[in-house]
Backbone bond lengths (Angstrom), bond angles and torsions (degrees), N, CA, C in turn:
res aa  C-N    CA-C-N  psi(-1)  N-CA   C-N-CA  omega(-1)  CA-C   N-CA-C  phi
1 M - - - 1.469 - - 1.518 106.08 -
2 L 1.385 115.64 -35.75 1.522 114.60 -175.75 1.600 107.69 -56.71
3 F 1.363 111.97 -50.64 1.441 119.67 -179.00 1.502 109.75 -55.04
4 A 1.303 123.58 -46.78 1.497 125.03 178.57 1.486 108.24 -61.81
5 R 1.322 117.21 -46.35 1.478 115.91 -177.22 1.511 113.17 -61.36
6 E 1.326 112.29 -38.52 1.488 115.80 179.42 1.666 112.40 -53.62
7 F 1.431 114.16 -33.60 1.348 116.89 -173.24 1.487 110.33 -91.17
8 S 1.368 117.11 -35.15 1.381 123.13 -179.13 1.633 114.28 -138.35
9 P 1.345 108.59 75.70 1.589 113.92 -175.82 1.461 110.29 -56.01
10 E 1.361 122.75 -42.56 1.414 122.68 -176.58 1.532 111.24 -59.55
11 A 1.295 120.56 -32.42 1.425 120.92 -173.22 1.552 113.43 -92.28
12 F 1.486 112.59 -23.22 1.468 109.52 -173.64 1.609 111.46 -120.71
13 S 1.254 117.66 -2.56 1.436 122.50 178.05 1.645 111.69 -55.39
14 E 1.280 115.45 -33.60 1.517 121.25 -171.26 1.591 106.40 -77.59
15 Y 1.461 115.61 -9.36 1.413 114.59 177.78 1.542 118.09 -92.74
16 L 1.393 106.82 -4.04 1.419 113.80 -174.41 1.474 113.97 -128.13
17 S 1.286 118.50 148.76 1.458 120.61 167.51 1.692 112.74 -128.70
18 V 1.210 114.12 137.69 1.479 118.71 -177.76 1.428 106.50 -108.20
19 G 1.372 116.17 124.82 1.505 124.24 -179.46 1.443 115.15 -78.94
20 Q 1.282 117.97 176.39 1.562 118.33 -179.25 1.379 110.40 -67.19
21 D 1.393 119.77 -23.82 1.321 120.88 176.56 1.597 121.11 -83.17
22 G 1.327 104.35 6.74 1.541 114.99 -179.68 1.496 116.68 82.91
23 K 1.230 113.52 -1.35 1.620 115.67 -174.31 1.536 104.86 -84.55
24 P 1.304 122.04 144.42 1.425 124.40 174.96 1.419 107.08 -90.07
25 T 1.378 114.48 157.94 1.430 124.64 179.07 1.544 104.03 -139.62
26 V 1.354 115.07 127.17 1.388 121.07 176.52 1.573 110.62 -75.04
27 L 1.364 115.58 121.37 1.454 117.97 -178.16 1.593 107.88 -84.19
28 R 1.257 112.19 -39.92 1.564 113.78 -175.95 1.612 99.01 -171.02
29 L 1.368 110.46 166.91 1.489 118.48 -171.98 1.532 100.62 -106.61
30 P 1.374 111.89 151.01 1.542 116.57 171.95 1.558 106.05 -69.94
31 P 1.350 109.59 162.95 1.502 113.26 175.68 1.613 108.70 -65.80
32 E 1.303 111.07 150.85 1.473 116.80 177.27 1.426 116.78 -55.61
33 N 1.413 117.07 -30.92 1.411 120.52 -176.47 1.579 113.92 -94.58
34 D 1.320 111.14 10.69 1.510 114.33 -179.03 1.570 109.52 -63.84
35 P 1.354 109.47 117.60 1.473 117.03 -179.02 1.580 120.08 -50.85
36 V 1.282 108.87 -40.56 1.551 116.10 -179.13 1.538 110.16 -70.89
37 F 1.234 114.21 -40.93 1.493 118.29 174.94 1.607 111.37 -63.40
38 Q 1.271 114.32 -44.64 1.365 120.10 177.01 1.510 112.21 -59.25
39 Q 1.423 117.17 -41.98 1.342 119.71 -176.90 1.598 108.68 -66.72
40 L 1.249 123.30 -25.45 1.410 127.96 179.82 1.508 114.16 -76.19
41 A 1.289 120.41 -21.62 1.372 128.07 179.45 1.603 109.89 -46.21
42 P 1.339 113.59 -61.16 1.567 112.73 -174.25 1.511 109.61 -66.76
43 I 1.420 117.61 -28.66 1.447 114.25 -178.11 1.548 106.84 -70.31
44 R 1.309 125.25 -37.16 1.304 132.76 172.99 1.559 112.40 -60.02
45 Q 1.303 116.64 -36.29 1.417 120.93 177.21 1.600 105.17 -71.23
46 R 1.192 120.90 -42.74 1.507 125.43 174.92 1.536 112.31 -52.55
47 H 1.368 108.03 -48.53 1.435 113.97 -179.70 1.542 115.62 -62.73
48 G 1.386 114.63 -37.48 1.372 117.62 178.68 1.681 109.24 -68.23
49 L 1.298 118.36 -36.95 1.458 122.56 170.90 1.461 110.35 -53.02
50 Y 1.389 114.59 -46.18 1.618 117.92 179.62 1.419 107.07 -62.55
51 L 1.243 122.38 -44.83 1.462 124.53 -173.71 1.570 106.88 -63.49
52 D 1.315 114.66 -38.99 1.418 117.39 -178.89 1.649 109.21 -66.61
53 A 1.309 116.53 -44.15 1.624 123.01 172.75 1.423 108.58 -59.24
54 L 1.218 120.08 -39.86 1.530 117.65 177.31 1.380 115.84 -72.18
55 Q 1.277 120.71 -33.28 1.451 128.30 178.67 1.570 102.87 -66.52
56 A 1.294 118.57 -42.52 1.454 123.20 -177.23 1.634 108.39 -63.51
57 Q 1.356 112.74 -41.91 1.463 117.74 -178.19 1.589 107.23 -64.82
58 F 1.357 112.75 -42.13 1.455 111.40 178.69 1.558 115.98 -64.92
59 E 1.297 117.00 -29.66 1.342 123.80 175.83 1.523 112.78 -63.66
60 V 1.330 114.23 -44.14 1.409 122.03 171.97 1.508 116.88 -66.52
61 F 1.294 118.84 -42.08 1.468 124.12 170.36 1.446 111.38 -59.94
62 H 1.373 123.89 -44.25 1.440 121.88 176.42 1.422 115.47 -61.23
63 A 1.388 113.00 -45.58 1.459 114.34 178.87 1.482 114.40 -63.62
64 R 1.235 119.43 -32.80 1.453 123.47 178.94 1.507 111.10 -75.85
65 I 1.306 122.21 -28.59 1.488 123.53 -168.06 1.672 108.27 -110.20
66 A 1.385 117.86 -15.70 1.435 116.49 -174.03 1.613 114.71 -57.12
67 A 1.427 111.93 -48.38 1.437 113.36 -177.03 1.472 117.12 -74.13
68 P 1.401 117.08 -35.63 1.488 107.64 170.38 1.414 122.28 -74.51
69 Y 1.399 114.40 -23.13 1.471 121.35 166.51 1.490 115.65 -57.64
70 F 1.281 115.64 -50.13 1.453 123.94 -177.57 1.567 107.37 -63.16
71 H 1.365 116.73 -45.56 1.413 117.35 -177.84 1.567 110.63 -68.59
72 M 1.330 122.25 -35.98 1.293 125.86 175.88 1.568 112.79 -58.03
73 R 1.385 115.15 -51.77 1.451 122.07 176.60 1.535 108.57 -59.20
74 K 1.249 117.46 -49.68 1.500 118.14 175.23 1.550 114.12 -49.81
75 N 1.274 116.89 -55.09 1.419 122.50 -175.66 1.532 109.67 -61.35
76 L 1.348 117.75 -39.29 1.483 118.13 179.64 1.544 112.30 -66.62
77 M 1.350 113.20 -38.71 1.527 120.86 176.49 1.609 110.31 -61.01
78 E 1.326 111.89 -51.19 1.480 115.52 -179.36 1.533 108.88 -64.75
79 A 1.323 125.42 -45.75 1.398 127.88 170.60 1.596 111.95 -44.45
80 Q 1.417 112.73 -58.60 1.350 117.54 -177.09 1.517 114.41 -58.07
81 R 1.461 116.13 -39.71 1.476 118.89 175.31 1.417 110.97 -58.95
82 Y 1.447 112.12 -50.10 1.479 115.79 -172.06 1.554 112.16 -60.30
83 L 1.381 111.13 -47.35 1.595 116.87 175.43 1.565 109.85 -57.53
84 T 1.188 119.50 -47.18 1.426 119.10 -178.69 1.544 114.26 -63.11
85 E 1.181 117.29 -43.57 1.516 126.14 179.01 1.596 111.29 -69.89
86 N 1.295 110.64 -34.31 1.594 112.57 -174.53 1.633 111.31 -121.38
87 I 1.328 116.59 29.48 1.412 114.58 -178.33 1.491 115.38 -59.50
88 D 1.403 120.29 -36.35 1.323 122.41 -177.39 1.636 110.45 -68.27
89 Q 1.417 114.84 -32.37 1.505 113.71 -176.52 1.544 111.43 -91.18
90 V 1.301 117.05 -2.31 1.474 118.14 179.92 1.485 108.41 -83.26
91 N 1.414 112.10 130.25 1.479 119.01 -178.14 1.570 101.10 -82.08
92 L 1.247 117.16 106.56 1.444 119.90 -175.78 1.604 108.73 -96.08
93 P 1.373 109.80 120.97 1.538 116.60 171.63 1.503 116.05 -61.60
94 P 1.262 115.04 159.87 1.573 110.39 170.46 1.513 109.02 -58.39
95 L 1.404 113.59 144.76 1.452 111.82 -173.26 1.523 104.36 -152.76
96 L 1.358 110.54 112.72 1.516 122.65 -178.69 1.574 109.77 55.89
97 G 1.249 111.80 44.61 1.462 117.30 176.13 1.433 117.13 86.04
98 L 1.370 116.06 -1.28 1.466 122.19 178.30 1.597 108.80 -79.47
99 P 1.307 115.98 141.07 1.527 112.55 178.92 1.500 109.50 -66.84
100 G 1.348 113.86 165.89 1.363 124.17 179.96 1.535 116.88 -63.89
101 T 1.315 109.96 -31.56 1.375 120.32 178.83 1.528 114.53 -98.58
102 V 1.165 122.83 117.16 1.552 120.83 -173.49 1.504 103.64 -105.25
103 V 1.262 120.32 124.41 1.448 125.48 -178.35 1.438 112.04 -107.36
104 N 1.137 127.52 -50.46 1.509 128.45 -175.94 1.484 113.48 -86.03
105 D 1.306 118.40 156.24 1.535 125.37 -172.60 1.584 106.30 -68.87
106 D 1.435 113.97 -37.02 1.505 107.97 179.09 1.553 115.96 -63.21
107 R 1.509 113.73 -40.10 1.436 113.61 177.71 1.497 112.35 -66.01
108 R 1.255 119.58 -32.86 1.598 126.80 173.00 1.463 109.48 -54.20
109 E 1.370 112.79 -50.16 1.427 120.00 -177.10 1.552 112.52 -59.94
110 Q 1.360 107.99 -43.11 1.560 120.07 -178.84 1.485 105.81 -59.83
111 V 1.259 115.40 -51.00 1.508 119.67 -171.49 1.654 108.22 -66.98
112 L 1.327 113.10 -42.62 1.405 116.73 -178.57 1.590 110.42 -61.71
113 V 1.395 114.52 -44.04 1.462 116.85 178.71 1.506 110.17 -63.69
114 Q 1.311 116.22 -43.62 1.369 119.39 178.19 1.512 116.91 -53.75
115 M 1.328 114.43 -46.49 1.389 124.96 -178.47 1.497 109.11 -64.17
116 M 1.396 116.67 -47.29 1.501 117.86 175.70 1.379 112.12 -60.33
117 N 1.279 123.90 -45.00 1.356 128.36 177.12 1.547 113.04 -53.86
118 D 1.220 112.63 -52.45 1.593 122.67 177.14 1.603 108.30 -53.26
119 A 1.336 114.23 -50.00 1.430 119.86 -176.20 1.702 106.47 -64.48
120 N 1.280 113.31 -46.33 1.478 117.32 -177.68 1.562 109.51 -58.50
121 H 1.329 112.11 -47.20 1.471 122.67 179.62 1.534 110.20 -57.74
122 Q 1.252 121.99 -46.13 1.432 129.35 179.55 1.543 108.88 -64.60
123 N 1.269 116.33 -42.30 1.415 118.31 179.17 1.472 117.66 -70.56
124 S 1.511 112.85 -39.05 1.371 117.50 -174.58 1.583 114.79 -77.11
125 R 1.450 114.12 -12.11 1.443 118.20 169.42 1.479 112.37 -65.29
126 N 1.326 118.50 -13.51 1.552 115.75 -178.59 1.457 109.90 -92.03
127 F 1.298 118.89 -1.14 1.520 117.90 179.26 1.594 107.16 -119.24
128 S 1.221 115.79 140.27 1.462 126.87 179.62 1.384 113.95 -121.21
129 M 1.378 121.71 138.85 1.411 122.81 -179.50 1.465 108.08 -90.69
130 D 1.321 121.35 -3.04 1.572 120.04 174.92 1.469 105.06 -79.03
131 L 1.366 110.96 135.06 1.420 121.95 171.20 1.502 110.39 -78.43
132 Q 1.281 115.60 169.82 1.495 122.41 174.50 1.482 104.67 -72.44
133 P 1.268 123.67 145.16 1.530 122.34 173.20 1.384 113.07 -51.39
134 L 1.378 116.27 134.71 1.458 125.56 179.41 1.522 107.32 -97.44
135 V 1.246 119.91 118.75 1.500 125.77 172.55 1.497 115.46 -96.01
136 I 1.297 115.23 128.98 1.519 117.02 -171.12 1.508 101.31 -128.98
137 D 1.312 120.17 126.70 1.431 125.62 175.28 1.578 106.00 -104.54
138 L 1.338 113.59 112.99 1.572 119.96 -167.82 1.348 107.19 -137.74
139 N 1.449 123.61 118.56 1.385 122.74 175.68 1.495 116.53 54.38
140 N 1.301 114.12 40.16 1.459 123.27 178.56 1.474 111.20 67.40
141 R 1.258 119.67 23.90 1.484 124.68 176.71 1.410 106.07 -124.07
142 V 1.313 123.65 144.48 1.341 130.72 170.52 1.525 117.39 -108.78
143 Y 1.251 116.53 115.47 1.459 125.06 -177.09 1.492 108.54 -106.44
144 T 1.293 124.65 133.54 1.432 137.37 174.39 1.494 110.52 -110.71
145 L 1.351 119.51 110.66 1.407 124.61 177.04 1.475 111.10 -98.75
146 H 1.330 123.94 126.74 1.424 137.44 -179.08 1.416 115.58 -108.49
147 G 1.332 121.63 155.85 1.379 126.39 160.77 1.483 111.96 103.49
148 T 1.338 115.43 -156.55 1.517 123.30 175.19 1.505 110.20 -67.00
149 V 1.426 116.53 170.54 1.406 119.19 170.65 1.471 110.56 -57.15
150 T 1.119 116.90 -44.85 1.652 119.36 -174.50 1.475 105.87 -65.44
151 E 1.332 121.92 -41.24 1.450 121.61 179.75 1.541 112.04 -66.68
152 Q 1.339 117.61 -37.08 1.352 124.59 -179.13 1.484 111.42 -70.85
153 Y 1.455 113.66 -39.38 1.413 117.56 179.82 1.551 114.10 -69.74
154 D 1.365 114.80 -40.22 1.450 117.30 171.87 1.488 115.68 -58.13
155 A 1.367 117.85 -44.03 1.396 121.10 178.75 1.545 111.66 -58.48
156 W 1.446 110.95 -42.17 1.472 111.48 -176.47 1.461 110.17 -68.26
157 K 1.343 120.01 -33.66 1.500 120.00 178.03 1.487 111.66 -61.02
158 A 1.416 112.30 -42.05 1.456 116.11 174.85 1.546 118.07 -56.80
159 I 1.356 110.20 -42.92 1.475 116.73 179.02 1.578 109.09 -64.14
160 L 1.263 116.12 -42.32 1.558 117.70 174.61 1.525 111.58 -64.54
161 K 1.246 118.17 -42.32 1.376 117.90 175.74 1.491 110.65 -59.08
162 D 1.266 121.32 -46.85 1.518 118.97 178.63 1.538 112.10 -64.60
163 I 1.321 121.50 -34.43 1.443 124.14 173.30 1.668 109.31 -60.25
164 Y 1.217 111.39 -43.78 1.455 113.43 -174.06 1.613 105.00 -69.37
165 L 1.353 114.79 -45.63 1.547 117.09 177.43 1.556 111.13 -57.60
166 E 1.274 120.05 -47.61 1.421 123.69 177.39 1.454 112.64 -57.03
167 D 1.394 121.92 -36.26 1.450 126.81 177.99 1.461 110.71 -73.26
168 R 1.368 118.86 -25.68 1.393 122.16 175.21 1.449 116.73 -97.37
169 G 1.351 117.79 15.37 1.367 124.20 -176.59 1.489 121.82 77.85
170 G 1.351 113.67 15.99 1.385 117.62 176.99 1.588 113.49 93.76
171 D 1.188 117.28 -0.29 1.437 126.48 -177.80 1.483 116.06 -133.31
172 A 1.356 114.59 106.38 1.506 116.61 -177.35 1.654 114.90 -65.50
173 S 1.321 113.23 -20.79 1.448 122.06 -178.77 1.421 111.87 -78.48
174 V 1.285 120.04 -21.31 1.500 121.00 -179.60 1.508 110.19 -83.46
175 P 1.523 107.90 123.56 1.467 108.64 179.31 1.524 118.31 -53.82
176 Y 1.249 118.41 143.41 1.523 122.40 179.11 1.526 110.37 -55.73
177 G 1.312 117.81 132.37 1.336 126.17 174.06 1.530 115.78 92.49
178 E 1.313 120.47 2.36 1.495 124.92 178.74 1.533 106.07 -98.10
């Protein structure tokens, strides 16, 4: 019902109620022969296919990133442990205006934190939250979605909304079939 309401709020808002906690409740279902609800069935199927393609892309992304991410985390933890245990023996170079010789505990902690932040920043530059472009061939049109998951999903919802409006003659307020 949420999916249907997103495409045709005027037709499906009466079927849902949203509580103060933001959770929707289904008040009743539309009739099975409701033409607007039936029109949304193929759009919902397309949406399911998109989610399957996105899931497959996540699986590829995970397979590609899992080992390097694990090793990065392991290296960072080992470096932090080593620096923490051996901070007095480590010959610290001047860092961000701090002198090369660190004498008090506050300065040691500042240097340790800065070194860990630098290492983390260096490692995190190897990882991107952008997915590979997702190419979808739909109704003899090819759509290419770029960016983050959220950006791709927002673009996909806009495409589905356009298809829905085209099917309805460009006006969502016109009852289906008129």
